[in-house]
C-alpha positions as CSV (number, residue, x, y, z in Angstrom):
1,M,161.5,-67.2,-40.4
2,W,160.1,-69.6,-39.2
3,P,160.0,-73.1,-41.9
4,A,156.5,-73.7,-40.3
5,P,154.1,-72.8,-38.7
6,P,153.6,-73.9,-34.8
7,R,151.8,-76.9,-34.1
8,I,149.0,-76.3,-31.5
9,I,149.1,-78.1,-28.3
10,R,145.7,-76.2,-26.1
11,E,144.0,-73.0,-27.4
12,D,141.5,-70.7,-25.4
13,G,140.2,-67.6,-26.5
14,Q,143.7,-66.0,-26.7
15,A,145.5,-68.0,-24.8
16,M,147.7,-70.9,-26.7
17,L,150.0,-73.5,-26.0
18,L,152.2,-73.9,-29.4
19,E,154.5,-76.4,-30.5
20,W,157.8,-76.0,-33.4
21,R,160.3,-79.2,-34.5
22,L,163.6,-77.4,-36.0
23,P,167.0,-78.7,-37.1
24,D,168.6,-77.9,-34.8
25,R,170.3,-74.5,-37.0
26,D,173.1,-72.3,-36.4
27,I,171.7,-68.8,-37.3
28,Y,169.2,-69.6,-34.6
29,S,171.9,-68.9,-32.6
30,E,173.1,-65.6,-34.3
31,P,172.2,-62.2,-33.8
32,V,170.1,-61.9,-36.4
33,V,166.7,-59.2,-36.3
34,P,164.6,-61.5,-38.2
35,P,162.4,-59.1,-41.8
36,D,158.8,-59.3,-39.9
37,S,157.5,-56.0,-41.2
38,A,156.0,-55.5,-36.6
39,L,158.9,-56.1,-35.0
40,L,160.7,-53.7,-37.5
41,A,158.2,-51.4,-36.6
42,F,158.8,-52.8,-32.3
43,R,162.3,-51.6,-32.6
44,A,161.6,-49.0,-34.4
45,A,159.7,-46.5,-32.2
46,V,161.6,-47.4,-29.2
47,R,164.9,-46.2,-31.2
48,A,162.9,-42.9,-31.9
49,D,162.4,-42.5,-27.9
50,S,166.5,-42.7,-27.4
51,A,164.8,-45.8,-25.4
52,D,167.4,-48.8,-27.0
53,L,169.6,-49.2,-24.2
54,R,171.2,-52.3,-23.1
55,R,170.4,-50.4,-19.2
56,P,167.0,-49.1,-19.9
57,V,166.3,-46.0,-18.2
58,A,162.5,-46.1,-16.3
59,D,160.3,-44.2,-13.9
60,P,161.2,-46.1,-10.8
61,P,158.2,-48.3,-9.0
62,Q,156.8,-46.8,-6.3
63,P,156.5,-48.8,-3.3
64,K,153.5,-48.7,-1.7
65,N,154.8,-50.0,1.8
66,E,158.0,-51.3,3.1
67,A,157.7,-54.9,2.4
68,E,157.2,-53.1,-1.5
69,A,160.4,-51.9,-1.0
70,A,161.8,-54.7,-0.5
71,M,160.7,-56.8,-3.3
72,W,162.3,-53.4,-5.3
73,R,165.9,-53.2,-3.4
74,D,165.5,-57.3,-4.9
75,E,165.0,-56.3,-8.8
76,D,167.5,-53.9,-8.4
77,V,170.0,-56.3,-6.8
78,N,168.9,-58.8,-10.0
79,H,169.2,-56.3,-12.9
80,E,172.5,-54.9,-10.7
81,L,174.3,-59.1,-11.4
82,A,172.2,-58.9,-15.2
83,Q,173.8,-55.7,-15.8
84,S,177.5,-56.2,-14.0
85,G,178.0,-59.0,-16.0
86,E,178.9,-61.1,-12.9
87,V,175.7,-62.8,-12.8
88,G,175.5,-64.2,-17.3
89,N,175.8,-62.1,-19.3
90,I,173.4,-59.9,-21.2
91,E,173.9,-59.4,-26.0
92,G,171.5,-58.5,-28.7
93,M,168.9,-60.6,-28.5
94,T,169.3,-64.2,-31.3
95,C,167.7,-65.0,-34.5
96,L,165.4,-68.0,-32.3
97,D,164.9,-64.9,-29.0
98,A,163.7,-62.3,-32.2
99,L,161.9,-65.1,-34.3
100,L,159.7,-65.9,-30.4
101,F,159.6,-62.1,-29.8
102,A,157.9,-61.5,-33.5
103,Y,155.2,-63.8,-33.3
104,Q,153.2,-62.9,-30.2
105,N,154.5,-59.4,-30.8
106,A,151.8,-59.5,-34.8
107,R,149.5,-61.6,-32.1
108,V,149.3,-58.7,-29.8
109,S,151.1,-55.4,-31.0
110,E,154.2,-55.1,-28.3
111,L,153.7,-51.4,-28.3
112,T,150.0,-50.9,-26.9
113,H,149.6,-53.4,-25.4
114,P,152.4,-54.9,-23.5
115,T,152.5,-58.7,-23.1
116,E,154.8,-61.6,-22.2
117,F,155.3,-65.3,-23.6
118,I,157.4,-68.3,-21.9
119,A,159.1,-70.4,-24.3
120,S,161.2,-73.6,-23.1
121,V,163.4,-74.9,-25.8
122,L,165.0,-78.2,-25.5
123,R,167.0,-79.7,-28.2
124,R,168.2,-84.2,-28.8
125,E,170.2,-85.5,-31.6
126,V,168.9,-88.0,-33.9
127,N,170.7,-89.8,-36.4
128,G,173.9,-87.8,-35.6
129,R,171.7,-83.7,-36.2
130,S,170.4,-81.7,-33.6
131,E,167.2,-81.3,-33.4
132,L,164.7,-78.1,-31.7
133,V,161.3,-77.7,-30.2
134,V,160.2,-75.0,-28.9
135,V,157.0,-74.9,-26.3
136,F,155.7,-71.6,-26.4
137,G,152.8,-70.7,-24.4
138,A,150.8,-66.9,-24.7
139,G,147.6,-65.5,-24.4
140,G,146.9,-62.1,-24.4
141,E,146.6,-60.0,-21.8
142,M,150.1,-58.8,-20.1
143,F,151.3,-62.2,-17.5
144,V,150.9,-65.5,-19.6
145,P,147.9,-67.8,-18.3
146,K,149.1,-70.7,-16.1
147,S,147.5,-72.5,-18.1
148,V,150.0,-72.5,-21.3
149,Y,152.9,-72.1,-19.9
150,G,154.1,-76.2,-21.1
151,F,155.3,-77.6,-18.7
152,D,153.1,-80.2,-18.0
153,V,154.1,-80.9,-22.6
154,V,157.9,-80.7,-21.1
155,V,158.2,-83.1,-19.0
156,E,156.9,-85.4,-21.6
157,L,159.9,-84.4,-23.5
158,V,162.2,-85.0,-20.8
159,A,160.9,-88.4,-20.1
160,Q,161.7,-89.2,-23.8
161,G,164.9,-87.9,-24.4
162,W,164.5,-84.3,-24.4
163,D,168.0,-82.0,-23.2
164,Y,165.7,-79.4,-21.0
165,W,168.1,-76.3,-22.9
166,Y,166.6,-72.9,-21.5
167,V,163.7,-71.3,-20.8
168,I,163.0,-68.0,-22.3
169,H,160.1,-64.9,-21.4
170,N,160.3,-62.0,-22.7
171,H,159.4,-58.3,-20.3
172,T,157.3,-55.3,-21.4
173,L,157.8,-51.9,-22.7
174,Q,157.8,-49.4,-19.1
175,R,157.8,-46.0,-19.4
176,N,160.2,-43.0,-18.9
177,G,158.1,-40.3,-18.6
178,D,156.5,-39.1,-22.0
179,R,158.7,-42.3,-23.7
180,V,159.1,-45.7,-24.4
181,A,161.6,-47.6,-21.8
182,L,162.7,-50.8,-22.1
183,G,162.5,-54.0,-20.1
184,R,165.5,-54.9,-18.2
185,P,166.5,-57.4,-19.5
186,T,167.1,-59.8,-16.2
187,L,165.3,-62.9,-13.3
188,S,163.2,-60.5,-11.9
189,I,163.0,-61.9,-8.3
190,S,159.3,-64.4,-9.4
191,D,161.0,-65.8,-11.8
192,V,164.5,-67.2,-10.0
193,H,162.2,-69.2,-7.8
194,L,160.2,-70.6,-11.4
195,V,162.8,-71.4,-13.0
196,G,165.1,-72.9,-9.5
197,N,162.2,-75.5,-9.8
198,L,162.5,-76.5,-13.7
199,A,166.3,-77.8,-13.0
200,A,165.6,-79.0,-9.8
201,D,162.9,-81.3,-10.9
202,Q,163.2,-81.2,-15.0
203,G,166.8,-80.4,-15.2
204,L,166.8,-76.9,-16.6
205,R,169.8,-76.1,-17.9
206,S,169.5,-72.0,-18.6
207,A,167.7,-69.5,-18.0
208,R,166.6,-66.4,-20.7
209,V,164.3,-62.9,-20.7
210,T,164.8,-60.7,-23.8
211,N,163.1,-57.4,-23.9
212,G,162.9,-56.8,-28.2
213,F,166.8,-55.5,-28.2
214,F,169.1,-57.2,-25.8
215,T,169.0,-60.7,-24.7
216,F,170.2,-61.7,-20.7
217,S,171.3,-65.1,-20.0
218,V,171.6,-67.2,-16.8
219,R,172.6,-70.9,-16.6
220,A,171.4,-72.4,-13.5
221,D,174.9,-73.6,-12.1
222,E,174.1,-69.3,-11.7
223,F,170.4,-68.9,-10.5
224,S,171.6,-69.2,-6.5
225,R,172.8,-66.1,-6.7
226,M,171.0,-64.5,-7.3
227,R,167.7,-63.1,-5.0
228,S,164.2,-64.7,-5.2
229,R,160.7,-64.4,-3.7
């Protein structure tokens, strides 16, 4: 669990921008799921629908026109690049992934009202010890309000000497008929555009996408191999 409550940077209704400062412990990068009751209930519900699949099976989108169809073809390319291991890799989510997912799930149930969060994780060495700062933004609706993306805070941290290790967000539950389906563990075409700009402007080193079971991670030098909007 979190060693201390976060600092509230910004709050507007359900939209919140938070910050944790932590020692960089090995466990945060290990495939450990914390004993959070709401997170465990989420995972149990997914398993009950036999949906805990590395390659999620969901109802296909229904594009309204050729432009939307072309967009979904690009999304499928990114999904296949991730699933094949040609770009990045997919593994069980780590402890820090899980803590972030669990925090938002405790605020707004990912089962009944799926929402995304976004978090920037930075680190630096101080007196021979590695420290982390986590800047977390989320709201109460599906997509994160831009007011709490937190990239303005990241700019300040990078200027102070912090290394922009990775940015992570989640892809929410989908439907597979009358069952749930996990979100795709890959970067969407919009995600690729966003993280590419962060790499160019702030030195972002990698990006991650989690769905509550699996996390896709990809280095910044691989972003250009994925489709972007």
